[in-house]
Every structure is written in structure tokens, then in C-alpha cells.
N, C-alpha and C positions, 0 to 999 in steps of 0.2 A: 129106610130112606138112604139110598146109596147114590152119591153124586155120580152122574154119568158123563158129564162134560167137564173136562179138565183143561185149564189153560196150558198146562205143560204135561208131557208124557210122564215125567218123573213123579208128579203128584199122584197119578194113578197107581204106579208101582209102589210108591211109598205108603199110600193108604191101604192097599191090599196086604202088604207086609205087616203093617202095624196092626191091622184087624186080625191077623193070624195069631198075634202074641199078646195084644193088649185089649181088654174089654172096656167098653165105654164107662163103666162104673169106677174105673181107676182114674185118679187125678193125674194131670200132666203138667210139668214145668217144662216149657219149650224154650230152649236157649236161643236168644235172638228176639228182636222186636216183633210185634204183631205183623203178620204177613198174610198173603192170600192162602197159604196152606194151613196156618193156624185157624183161619176162618172156616176152611173146609172141615177141619177136625171138629170144630164147634157144631157145624151143620150136621155132622155125623153122630152127634150126641156126646162127644168127649168134653170134659171140663178141662180147659186149657188156660194156663197163666203163662205169660211170656216175661222174659227179662226185659229190662227197660232201656237197653242200648248201652249199658255200662261196658267199659273195656274189661272183658273177662280175663284178660292176661294179668290185670293188676287188682281187680275187685271181684272176688268170688263170694261176697257177702250173701247175695240172693241165693246162690247155689247152696251155700253152707247152712242157711237158716230156713229156707222155704221147705215146708213139708209137702211132699207129693209122693204118689205111688211110683211114678215113672218120670224120668227125664228124657226128653227128646232133643236131638241136636241134628237138624237137617241142613247139611252144607254149611257148617259153622267151624268145625275144627281146622279146616284148611286155612282159615283166616287168622288163627291164633298163633302167636310165637311159641306159646307153651301149653298145648292142649293137655299135657300130662297133669299139670296143676289143677286144671278144671276137672278132669276125670277123677282125680284123687279126692276132690272136695265135694263131689256129689254125694248126698246123703240117701237118696232113693235107692231101693233095692233093684230096680230095673232101668235099663237104658236102651233106647232105640236111636241109633245114630247113622247118618248117611254122609258119604263124602264123594267128591268127584275123584276118580282114579287118575293117576299119572298116565299120560299118553306119551309113548315113546316118540311120536311123530309131531308133537305140538309142545310149545313152551307153556310154562305155568301161566295161568290167567292173571292179567293185570289191567285194570280199567285205565283208559287214557284220560278220563274226566273226573273220576272219584278216587282220591288217594287212599281212602279206606277200603275200597273194593279191589282187593288183590289177594292172591293165594300165596301164603308163605310156605305151605306144605301142599303137595299133591302126592298122596301116598300110593304105594302099591298095596294090594289087599293084605299081604303078609305083614307089612309094616304097621298098618292100622291095627291088625289083630294083636301084634306084639305090644303096641302101645296100650291097648285095652287090658291085656293080660298083666302087663307090668303095673298098671294102675289099679289092679285088684278086681278085674271083671272076668267072668267066665262067659265065653261066647256060646250061645245056644243055637242061633240060626243066622244064616247070611244069604244074601242074594245080590247078583250083579245084573245090570242091563245096559244096553247100548243107547246112544243118543244120536241117531242119524239126522242128517240135514238134507235139504233138497238142492244143495249146491253141487256144481260140477267140479271134479278134480280128484287127485289122488287121495288127499287127506279126507275130503268128504266121503269118499268111497270107503276108506278104512273105518270111519265112524259107524258104518252099517254093521261091522263085524267085531269091532273092538269095544269091550265094555267100558263105559264112561262112569257109571255110578255104582256104588257099593253100599249096601245097608246091612246093619248088624243089630241083632237083638242079643243083649247080654244081661247077666244078673251079677250082682255084687257077691263076691266070694266071702 
């Protein structure tokens, strides 16, 4: 039962990557509130529990006390002031995390309407790798992909060739 229609291209890439490394019998703690992608995971047979919207920069209780085989973090770490603290407090042995990559031709994302929806970090892949390694994770596999738009202009053209998303499968050392 493989979902064929995705509202976003990144969902397709994320699910394909996850399926290469995580089997549906493994339980998942997904950092962040329930969202369309956590629903896709449930449809694909995964058992998923989400955090409840707590500020993970100051409250890592759920991460430190919840027992799961895998922690997933899809486009979460760029919103945190201190992703290192969260990564250190994860008790699971496996991690699948994705981030938007820093684009040299665009500023970091910041919503004009929602003060919580902004990126404190937009990493280059080597920076995210270093963060994971320093927090006690061994990177097993990675993948990057682009996020083209149908707009006209120099920056939209660059989005066809410049990777925007980066996903990592890592295991606790």
C-alpha cells in the first residue's frame, strides 16, 4: 500500500528514503505536531507518535522519556535555537532527519504572518553532519534533492539545479 499522490515532492523523497532504512514494525517518535506527513506514515503502516508542540529548545521531556525505535525530525532542526540539545537527549538508537539546505542566493526563511515559523538555522550539509556527529550519531546514509518552482526568474531557475533538502539516516554511537 504505497501512497502515489503526494501534496509535496519532498514527501515522496522522504518516504522513499525512510522505507530504505526503517521497517514498519519499528515504532517512531516524530518531532513536531501531527502533520500531513505523519498521517502518510500511518497510512504506510508505521506506528507514529508525535510530540505535542512543546518548545523543544527548553522542554525535551518527551524526547528523553518516550521509548521508540526511531526518532524522525522532518524540517524541525532549522527552527530550533539549540538542535544539539535535542539530538543529545534522543534515547532511540536510530534517527531520520531532514533539513532545508542553506541557499546562497536566498535569505533564511521567515514567515511574515507567524512569528514561530522562521528558520534560525539553514545548514550546509557538512554543518548538519558535524552537528549529528558531535551529538553522538554515526551517519549511515544521506540524500539531497531540489525543489523547483514554476516561477520565472534567475532564482527560480537556480532551484532546478541547487539541492534544497537534505535527509540523513543515523544511528547512535
